[in-house]
C-alpha positions in Angstrom: 151.2 -49.2 -26.7 149.3 -52.5 -26.2 150.4 -55.2 -23.9 150.7 -58.9 -24.9 150.7 -62.2 -23.1 152.0 -65.3 -24.8 151.3 -68.8 -23.4 153.3 -71.7 -24.9 152.4 -75.3 -25.2 154.8 -78.0 -26.3 158.4 -78.3 -27.3 161.6 -76.2 -27.3 160.9 -75.1 -30.8 157.6 -73.6 -29.7 159.4 -71.9 -26.7 161.9 -70.4 -29.1 159.2 -69.2 -31.5 157.3 -67.6 -28.7 160.4 -65.8 -27.5 161.1 -64.4 -31.0 157.5 -63.2 -31.4 157.7 -61.5 -28.0 161.0 -59.8 -28.9 159.6 -58.7 -32.2 156.6 -57.2 -30.5 158.7 -55.4 -27.9 160.8 -53.9 -30.7 157.5 -52.5 -32.1 156.6 -50.8 -28.9 154.4 -53.5 -27.3 154.9 -54.4 -23.6 154.7 -57.8 -22.0 151.7 -58.2 -19.7 152.2 -59.9 -16.3 149.2 -62.2 -16.9 146.5 -62.9 -19.5 143.7 -61.1 -17.5 145.1 -57.6 -18.1 146.7 -58.1 -21.6 145.4 -56.3 -24.6 146.5 -59.3 -26.7 146.7 -62.9 -25.7 148.4 -65.4 -28.0 148.5 -69.2 -27.4 151.4 -70.9 -29.2 150.0 -74.4 -29.7 151.2 -77.9 -30.1 149.7 -80.8 -32.1 152.0 -83.7 -31.2 149.4 -85.1 -28.8 145.7 -84.6 -28.6 145.9 -83.5 -24.9 148.0 -80.5 -25.9 145.4 -79.4 -28.5 142.6 -79.9 -26.0 144.4 -77.8 -23.4 144.8 -74.9 -25.8 141.2 -75.1 -27.0 139.9 -75.1 -23.4 142.2 -72.3 -22.4 141.1 -70.1 -25.3 137.4 -70.8 -24.5 138.0 -69.8 -20.9 139.9 -66.7 -21.8 137.0 -65.6 -24.1 134.5 -66.2 -21.4 136.4 -64.3 -18.7 137.0 -61.4 -21.0 133.3 -61.1 -21.9 132.4 -61.3 -18.2 134.8 -58.5 -17.4 133.6 -56.4 -20.3 137.0 -56.6 -22.0 137.7 -57.2 -25.7 141.3 -58.4 -26.0 142.7 -59.6 -29.3 142.8 -63.4 -29.0 145.0 -65.5 -31.2 146.4 -69.0 -31.9 149.9 -69.5 -33.3 151.9 -72.6 -34.1 151.2 -76.2 -35.0 147.5 -76.5 -34.1 146.9 -73.1 -35.8 148.6 -74.5 -38.9 146.7 -77.8 -38.9 143.2 -76.4 -38.1 143.4 -72.9 -39.6 140.0 -71.4 -40.4 138.2 -74.1 -38.4 139.5 -72.4 -35.2 137.8 -69.1 -36.0 134.6 -71.0 -36.9 134.6 -73.0 -33.7 135.6 -70.1 -31.4 134.2 -66.9 -32.8 136.1 -64.8 -30.3 139.4 -65.7 -31.9 140.8 -62.9 -34.0 144.1 -64.3 -35.3 145.3 -67.7 -36.5 149.0 -67.7 -37.4 150.7 -70.7 -39.0 154.2 -72.0 -38.4 155.7 -70.1 -41.2 154.1 -66.8 -40.2 155.5 -66.0 -36.7 157.3 -62.9 -38.1 154.0 -61.5 -39.3 152.5 -61.3 -35.7 153.3 -57.6 -35.2 152.0 -56.6 -38.6 148.7 -58.5 -38.2 148.2 -57.3 -34.6 148.6 -53.7 -35.6 145.9 -54.2 -38.3 143.5 -55.9 -35.8 144.0 -53.3 -33.1 143.5 -50.5 -35.5 140.3 -52.0 -36.7 141.5 -52.3 -40.3 140.7 -56.1 -40.3 138.3 -58.1 -38.1 139.8 -61.6 -38.5 143.1 -62.8 -39.9 143.9 -66.5 -40.7 147.3 -67.0 -42.4 148.7 -70.6 -42.7 150.3 -70.2 -46.1 153.8 -71.3 -46.8 156.4 -68.5 -47.0 159.8 -68.9 -48.6 162.7 -67.9 -46.3 160.6 -68.1 -43.2 163.2 -70.4 -41.5 165.6 -67.4 -41.2 163.0 -65.0 -39.6 163.2 -66.5 -36.0 166.3 -64.7 -34.8 165.2 -62.1 -32.2 165.9 -63.0 -28.5 164.7 -61.9 -25.1 167.9 -61.9 -23.0 167.0 -59.7 -20.1 165.5 -61.2 -17.0 164.7 -57.8 -15.4 166.8 -55.7 -13.0 169.7 -55.8 -15.4 170.0 -59.6 -15.1 170.9 -61.2 -18.4 170.5 -64.7 -19.8 173.7 -66.6 -20.5 172.2 -69.4 -22.6 170.0 -69.3 -25.7 168.3 -71.4 -28.3 169.3 -70.7 -31.9 166.9 -72.0 -34.6 168.9 -73.3 -37.5 166.2 -75.0 -39.6 162.5 -75.6 -39.8 160.4 -78.6 -41.0 160.9 -82.3 -41.1 161.2 -84.9 -43.9 161.2 -88.0 -41.7 157.5 -88.8 -41.8 157.3 -91.1 -38.8 153.9 -92.8 -38.9 152.8 -91.4 -35.5 153.9 -87.8 -36.1 152.0 -84.8 -37.4 155.0 -82.5 -37.5 155.8 -82.7 -41.2 152.2 -81.6 -41.9 152.4 -78.7 -39.4 156.0 -77.6 -40.0 156.5 -78.4 -43.6 159.5 -79.7 -45.4 163.0 -79.2 -44.1 164.4 -75.7 -44.8 167.8 -74.7 -43.4 169.4 -71.3 -42.8 172.9 -70.7 -44.1 176.0 -71.3 -42.0 177.1 -67.6 -42.1 173.6 -66.5 -41.0 173.6 -68.9 -38.0 177.2 -67.9 -37.1 176.3 -64.2 -37.2 173.4 -64.7 -34.8 175.5 -66.7 -32.4 178.3 -64.2 -32.5 175.8 -61.4 -31.8 174.5 -63.4 -28.8 178.0 -63.9 -27.4 178.5 -60.1 -27.8 175.5 -59.6 -25.6 176.9 -61.9 -22.9 175.8 -65.4 -23.9 178.1 -68.2 -23.0 176.2 -71.2 -24.4 174.0 -71.8 -27.4 171.7 -74.7 -28.2 171.3 -75.3 -32.0 167.6 -76.1 -32.6 165.6 -77.9 -35.3 162.9 -80.5 -35.7 165.6 -82.9 -36.7 168.6 -80.8 -36.2 171.1 -83.4 -37.5 169.4 -83.1 -40.9 170.6 -79.5 -41.2 171.8 -78.3 -44.6 171.7 -81.7 -46.4 170.4 -80.1 -49.6 172.6 -77.1 -49.4 176.1 -78.2 -48.2 177.9 -81.2 -49.7 180.2 -83.4 -47.6 183.4 -81.6 -46.8 186.4 -83.8 -45.8 183.8 -86.4 -44.8 181.9 -84.0 -42.6 178.2 -83.4 -42.9 176.6 -80.0 -43.1 175.7 -80.2 -39.5 179.2 -80.9 -38.3 180.5 -78.1 -40.6 178.0 -75.7 -38.8 179.2 -76.9 -35.4 182.8 -76.3 -36.4 181.9 -72.8 -37.6 180.1 -71.9 -34.4 182.9 -73.4 -32.4 185.3 -70.8 -33.7 183.3 -67.9 -32.0 185.5 -66.3 -29.4 183.9 -66.1 -26.0 181.4 -68.9 -26.6 181.9 -71.6 -24.0 179.5 -74.4 -24.8 177.5 -75.8 -27.7 174.5 -78.1 -27.4 171.9 -79.2 -30.0 168.4 -80.7 -30.1 166.4 -82.5 -31.2 168.3 -84.9 -33.4 167.5 -88.3 -35.0 169.6 -91.4 -34.4 170.2 -91.6 -38.2 172.0 -88.3 -37.9 174.7 -89.7 -35.5 177.2 -90.5 -38.2 180.9 -91.1 -37.3 181.7 -87.5 -38.2 179.3 -86.2 -35.5 180.4 -88.8 -32.9 184.1 -87.9 -33.6 183.2 -84.2 -33.2 182.4 -84.8 -29.5 185.9 -85.9 -28.9 187.5 -83.2 -31.1 185.6 -80.0 -30.3 185.9 -79.0 -26.6 183.0 -76.6 -26.7 180.6 -79.3 -27.9 179.4 -80.7 -24.6 179.1 -84.3 -23.8 175.3 -84.5 -23.8 173.4 -86.5 -26.5 169.7 -86.8 -26.9 168.8 -89.9 -28.9 165.0 -90.4 -29.4 164.4 -94.1 -29.2 160.6 -94.4 -29.3 160.7 -98.2 -29.0 163.2 -100.9 -28.2 161.4 -103.4 -30.5 162.6 -103.7 -34.2 159.1 -104.6 -35.3 157.6 -101.4 -33.9 160.5 -99.3 -35.1 159.8 -100.5 -38.7 156.0 -99.7 -38.2 157.0 -96.3 -36.9 159.2 -95.7 -40.0 162.1 -94.7 -37.8 164.9 -95.9 -40.1 167.1 -97.7 -37.6 167.2 -101.0 -35.6 167.7 -101.7 -32.0 171.2 -102.9 -32.8 172.1 -99.8 -34.7 170.8 -97.6 -31.8 172.9 -99.5 -29.3 175.9 -99.2 -31.5 175.6 -95.4 -31.6 175.4 -95.3 -27.7 178.5 -97.6 -27.5 180.5 -95.3 -29.9 179.5 -92.1 -28.1 180.5 -93.5 -24.7 183.8 -94.8 -26.2 184.6 -91.2 -27.3 183.2 -89.6 -24.1 182.7 -92.1 -21.2 180.9 -89.3 -19.2 178.4 -88.7 -22.0 174.9 -87.9 -20.7 172.3 -89.7 -22.7 168.6 -88.8 -22.8 165.8 -90.1 -24.9 162.1 -90.1 -25.9 160.0 -93.2 -25.7 156.4 -93.8 -26.9 154.3 -96.3 -24.9 151.2 -97.9 -26.5 152.0 -97.5 -30.2 149.4 -99.5 -32.3 150.2 -103.2 -32.2 152.6 -103.0 -29.2 152.5 -106.3 -27.5 153.8 -107.2 -24.0 156.8 -108.7 -25.7 157.5 -105.5 -27.6 157.2 -103.5 -24.4 159.6 -105.8 -22.7 162.1 -105.1 -25.5 161.9 -101.4 -24.6 162.3 -102.2 -20.9 165.4 -104.3 -21.6 167.0 -101.7 -23.8 166.5 -99.1 -21.1 168.2 -101.4 -18.6 171.1 -101.9 -21.1 171.6 -98.2 -21.9 170.8 -96.7 -18.5 169.6 -93.3 -19.7 170.4 -90.2 -17.7 166.9 -89.0 -18.5 163.9 -90.3 -20.5 160.8 -88.5 -21.7 158.0 -91.1 -21.7 154.9 -90.4 -23.7 151.6 -92.2 -24.1 150.7 -92.8 -27.7 148.1 -90.4 -29.0 146.4 -90.9 -32.5 147.0 -87.8 -34.6 144.7 -86.9 -37.5 145.7 -88.1 -41.0 148.8 -90.0 -39.7 149.3 -93.6 -40.8 149.5 -94.9 -37.3 146.0 -93.6 -36.5 144.5 -96.1 -39.0 146.6 -99.1 -38.0 145.1 -102.2 -36.5 145.8 -103.1 -32.9 145.2 -99.8 -31.2 146.2 -100.3 -27.5 143.6 -99.7 -24.8 144.0 -96.7 -22.5 144.2 -98.9 -19.5 147.1 -100.9 -20.9 148.9 -97.8 -22.0 148.5 -96.3 -18.5 149.9 -99.4 -16.9 152.9 -99.7 -19.2 153.6 -95.9 -18.9 153.8 -96.2 -15.1 156.1 -99.3 -15.3 158.5 -97.6 -17.7 158.5 -94.4 -15.8 159.3 -96.3 -12.6 162.2 -98.1 -14.3 163.8 -95.1 -16.0 163.5 -93.0 -12.8 165.2 -95.8 -10.8 168.0 -96.2 -13.4 168.6 -92.5 -13.7 168.5 -92.1 -9.9 171.4 -94.5 -9.5 173.4 -92.5 -12.0 172.7 -89.3 -10.2 173.5 -90.9 -6.8 176.8 -92.1 -8.2 177.9 -88.5 -8.6 177.8 -87.8 -4.9 181.3 -86.8 -3.8 182.5 -86.0 -7.3 183.4 -82.5 -8.7 181.5 -81.2 -11.7 181.8 -78.1 -13.8 178.6 -76.0 -14.2 177.7 -72.9 -16.2 175.7 -70.8 -13.7 172.5 -69.7 -15.4 170.9 -67.7 -12.6 168.5 -68.1 -9.6 166.9 -71.5 -9.1 163.5 -71.5 -10.7 162.0 -73.3 -7.7 163.9 -71.4 -5.0 165.2 -68.0 -6.1 167.3 -67.8 -2.9 169.6 -70.4 -4.5 171.4 -70.4 -7.9 171.6 -73.1 -10.5 173.6 -74.2 -13.5 174.0 -77.2 -15.7 176.8 -79.7 -16.0 178.3 -80.4 -19.5 176.2 -83.6 -19.5 173.0 -81.5 -18.9 172.3 -82.1 -15.3 170.9 -79.3 -13.1 173.0 -78.4 -10.1 171.6 -76.1 -7.3 174.0 -74.3 -4.9 174.0 -71.3 -2.6 175.5 -68.8 -5.0 174.9 -65.2 -5.8 174.3 -62.9 -8.8 178.1 -62.5 -9.1 178.3 -66.1 -10.3 175.9 -65.8 -13.2 177.6 -66.7 -16.4 180.6 -68.2 -14.7 182.0 -71.7 -15.1 182.3 -73.1 -11.6 183.5 -76.4 -10.2 181.3 -77.8 -7.4 181.4 -80.9 -5.3 178.1 -82.8 -5.3 176.9 -83.4 -1.8 173.4 -84.9 -2.4 170.8 -85.5 -5.1 167.1 -84.9 -5.6 164.7 -85.7 -8.4 166.8 -85.2 -11.5 168.7 -82.5 -9.5 172.2 -82.3 -8.0 173.1 -80.1 -5.1 176.6 -78.6 -4.9 178.9 -78.0 -2.0 179.9 -74.3 -1.8 183.1 -75.1 -0.1 184.6 -75.9 -3.5 184.2 -72.3 -4.7 185.0 -70.7 -1.3 182.6 -69.6 1.4 183.5 -65.9 0.8 182.1 -66.1 -2.7 178.6 -67.2 -1.8 175.6 -65.7 0.0 175.1 -66.8 3.6 171.6 -68.2 3.2 170.1 -71.0 5.2 167.1 -71.4 2.9 166.6 -75.1 2.2 167.5 -76.3 -1.3 164.6 -77.3 -3.5 164.6 -78.8 -7.0 163.6 -76.3 -9.8 160.6 -76.6 -12.1 161.0 -75.4 -15.7 159.4 -72.3 -17.0 160.2 -69.9 -19.8 161.4 -66.5 -18.6 159.0 -63.7 -19.5 156.9 -66.0 -21.8 154.6 -68.4 -20.0 155.3 -72.0 -20.9 153.3 -75.2 -20.4 154.7 -78.6 -21.2 152.3 -81.6 -21.7 153.3 -84.9 -20.4 
């Protein structure tokens, strides 16, 4: 049977979609190629959030086509995901070597369409149409890391689409309107994963806190999303529940209270800020103010003082003044985020922000981007350093992705900890004493778990770098 290589650009939703497509293809008899140069099929799962991500995917596809022609090979080449959805037929016209363009509601059709292309029944396939029920088709998982080594964590897609329509964002156009799976369907998938050895699930959606608003009324003051968390919480054998990516508007009192009431819901909150200036938040159509955002943080830390808080911030949104930027800096100093993903504003086609006055120059964006990165790294570094000497609980996920001689896991507040463990520790909840820190990495003292329980390895510890197991992933900055 043919072999396939999938390269992923962008967010965790894209990583999850790629994993599901790979699992579906494996079930049909395909194999996963070790690299793109030997694969019979190469699929690029694309992102449209920033122009750089689209350009990387276009350049990559052009290079793949050129190398294949030079080697006398004719692999099936395809685009999937957000750029495929937004550009559609244009991709085939621009790059004639492309055989397949698969939109965001068509991932589950990949095997069917590839079979037709490989058999010669069709020469080109472009499918970006909407499809009812597609939100429930991303459910297959790749849990084996080879040599019998199993994953212990997994993303579970609970919804698709977005109704927020932020003025800088193309996602509502590429992912469509919000569509949620049913609570029983999600619970069944999570229960099956736990039966296969999973200890932790991350509930996934474009705006995950908007889950089920049209389908489930408030119940005893609890939103549909909290009702879902409660249902997943009841699964025996599941140790931890996370979720991403939410919206600050979704952090109602019922969700904040759930952090204190449900022990499996870990104390890690991602709250995309985007800007600390009310004027820009209004232009962005974010739906909250600086004061409201800070109130959410205060309530979360009141319920769980050890709450790990991360965020997303855009630098250089149209009209951003130095005063606006200083508002963002001051909010970061006030909150002291554990981690912040800082992005340079990139105009996206047909979004309101692309046509706004006051587009900020690349030079100014670059300078502000560096200043903000420096600040958030300094603030986060202090928080990490403050953990030296403390004891933390981690769920051991497997070998460190940077140094396979070591093992790593995550704290409940979503911090990576590297320690000299062994395969016997995979999937265990361990308590480790933190002895030192690196760049967004903690290093654990094996004495806490007993020297007899770890491998005697003098290999120096190194911080891990993220990559998606079995499916190549590339994140744009």
